[in-house]
C-alpha positions in Angstrom: -44.5 8.7 -1.9 -47.7 10.7 -2.0 -49.1 12.4 -5.1 -48.4 15.9 -3.5 -44.7 14.9 -2.8 -44.3 13.7 -6.4 -45.8 16.9 -7.8 -43.5 19.1 -5.6 -40.5 17.0 -6.7 -41.5 17.5 -10.3 -41.9 21.2 -10.0 -38.6 21.4 -8.2 -36.9 19.5 -11.0 -38.4 21.7 -13.6 -37.3 24.9 -11.9 -33.8 23.5 -11.4 -33.7 22.6 -15.1 -34.7 26.1 -16.1 -32.1 27.7 -13.7 -29.4 25.4 -15.1 -30.5 26.0 -18.7 -30.5 29.8 -18.2 -26.7 29.9 -18.6 -27.3 29.5 -22.4 -28.9 33.0 -22.5 -25.3 34.2 -22.3 -24.3 32.5 -25.6 -25.9 35.2 -27.9 -24.0 37.8 -25.9 -20.6 36.1 -26.6 -21.6 35.6 -30.2 -22.3 39.4 -30.4 -18.9 40.1 -28.9 -17.3 38.0 -31.6 -19.1 40.1 -34.2 -18.0 43.2 -32.3 -14.4 41.9 -32.6 -14.8 41.7 -36.3 -15.9 45.4 -36.4 -12.9 46.3 -34.3 -10.6 44.6 -36.8 -12.2 46.7 -39.5 -11.6 49.8 -37.4 -7.9 48.8 -36.9 -7.3 48.3 -40.6 -9.1 51.7 -41.3 -6.8 53.5 -38.9 -3.7 51.7 -40.3 -4.7 52.6 -43.9 -5.2 56.3 -42.8 -1.7 56.2 -41.2 -0.1 55.0 -44.4 -1.9 57.6 -46.5 -0.9 60.5 -44.3 2.6 59.4 -43.1 4.3 62.1 -45.2 2.4 64.9 -43.6 2.6 63.7 -40.0 5.1 64.6 -37.4 6.9 62.1 -35.2 4.6 62.8 -32.2 1.5 62.4 -34.4 2.8 59.1 -35.7 3.5 58.0 -32.1 -0.1 58.9 -31.1 -1.5 57.0 -34.1 0.6 53.9 -33.2 -0.6 54.1 -29.6 -4.1 54.2 -30.9 -3.4 50.9 -32.8 -2.0 49.4 -29.6 -5.1 50.5 -27.8 -7.3 48.7 -30.3 -5.2 45.5 -30.0 -5.4 45.6 -26.2 -9.2 46.0 -26.3 -9.2 43.0 -28.7 -7.3 41.0 -26.1 -9.8 42.0 -23.5 -12.6 40.8 -25.8 -10.9 37.4 -26.3 -10.5 37.0 -22.5 -14.2 37.8 -21.9 -15.5 35.6 -24.8 -13.4 32.5 -24.1 -13.1 32.8 -20.4 -16.7 33.8 -19.8 -18.1 31.1 -22.1 -16.0 28.3 -20.7 -16.6 29.2 -17.0 -20.2 30.3 -17.0 -21.9 28.7 -20.0 -20.3 25.5 -21.2 -16.9 23.8 -20.9 -14.7 23.9 -23.9 -12.4 21.0 -24.6 -9.1 22.9 -24.8 -7.0 19.8 -24.4 -7.3 18.8 -28.0 -6.1 22.2 -29.2 -2.3 22.1 -29.4 -2.1 25.8 -30.1 -4.2 26.9 -27.2 -2.9 30.0 -25.3 -1.2 29.3 -22.0 -3.5 31.6 -20.0 -6.4 29.2 -20.7 -5.0 26.4 -18.6 -6.4 26.3 -15.1 -8.7 29.2 -15.9 -11.3 30.0 -13.2 -13.5 32.9 -12.2 -10.9 34.4 -9.9 -8.1 34.3 -12.4 -10.5 35.7 -15.0 -11.3 38.7 -12.8 -7.6 39.3 -12.3 -6.9 39.1 -16.1 -9.8 41.5 -16.8 -8.6 44.0 -14.2 -5.0 43.8 -15.5 -6.2 44.3 -19.1 -8.2 47.4 -18.1 -5.2 48.8 -16.2 -3.1 48.3 -19.3 -5.6 49.9 -21.6 -5.9 52.8 -19.2 -2.1 53.1 -19.2 -2.0 53.4 -23.0 -4.7 56.2 -22.8 -2.7 57.9 -20.1 0.5 57.8 -22.2 -1.4 59.2 -25.2 -2.8 62.1 -23.1 0.7 62.8 -21.7 2.3 62.9 -25.2 -0.6 65.0 -26.5 -0.2 67.6 -23.8 3.5 68.1 -24.6 2.9 68.3 -28.4 2.5 71.5 -30.4 -1.1 70.5 -31.4 -2.3 69.5 -28.0 -6.0 68.8 -27.7 -6.3 68.1 -24.0 -5.2 69.9 -20.8 -3.8 69.0 -17.4 -7.2 68.4 -16.0 -7.7 65.5 -18.4 -4.3 64.1 -17.4 -5.1 64.3 -13.7 -8.4 62.5 -14.3 -6.9 59.7 -16.3 -4.1 59.3 -13.7 -6.9 58.8 -11.1 -8.7 56.3 -13.2 -5.5 54.4 -13.9 -4.6 54.2 -10.2 -8.1 52.8 -9.5 -7.6 50.1 -12.1 -4.1 49.2 -10.7 -5.4 49.1 -7.1 -8.3 47.0 -8.2 -6.1 44.5 -10.1 -3.7 44.2 -7.0 -6.6 43.6 -4.7 -8.2 40.9 -6.9 -4.8 39.2 -7.4 -4.3 39.2 -3.6 -7.7 37.7 -3.0 -7.2 35.1 -5.7 -3.9 34.2 -4.1 -5.4 33.8 -0.7 -8.2 31.6 -2.1 -5.7 29.5 -4.0 -3.6 29.0 -0.8 -6.7 27.9 1.1 -7.6 25.4 -1.6 -4.1 24.0 -1.6 -4.2 23.7 2.2 -7.6 22.0 2.1 -6.3 19.5 -0.5 -3.2 18.8 1.5 -5.3 18.2 4.7 -7.6 15.8 2.8 -4.6 13.9 1.4 -3.0 13.6 4.9 -6.2 12.3 6.4 -6.5 9.7 3.7 -2.9 8.6 4.3 -3.5 8.4 8.0 -6.6 6.3 7.4 -4.7 3.9 5.1 -1.9 3.5 7.7 -4.6 2.8 10.4 -6.1 0.1 8.3 -2.7 -1.5 7.6 -1.9 -1.5 11.4 -5.3 -3.3 12.1 -4.6 -5.9 9.4 -1.1 -6.6 10.7 -2.5 -7.2 14.2 
């Protein structure tokens, strides 16, 4: 191997190392999202405390809206957990979940396609909560939003639902193709083994 070939190979290996190492630039982002989750927990407790303090002066509709706000926060937290755990384990570094007995079921067999579906589903759920809050607010005595806001949120909600359905459909097609490919490889291996057994018997 000539000196020029060795140098080209060395440069190529160095570039490939940098490209592979670049995935760790995502780690600070996930750490930041963890800190953001802590801030959201603080916001949840703040809203819950305010609800307890004002419960005597709130109507049933206002209490319902406040509780929907808490549900909204919890669903955003779920979205953050999906992004942090799913994104890190798929794109940055593998996490050994097998040793964790209390690991959530959705983590098993998690891949990029399933992560996209879960994200789209979570966004549709959050949008649904916002839509319900707007609908209740419009029919309350102290309404702060009009029908235009309701129509806009319905449109956004439909977009999220359609996106989730499309992603789920694509993921199902890809999964079906992967299963078919695995079955084909298995059948070919079986046929090869049978052929070898026939040759040996002859």
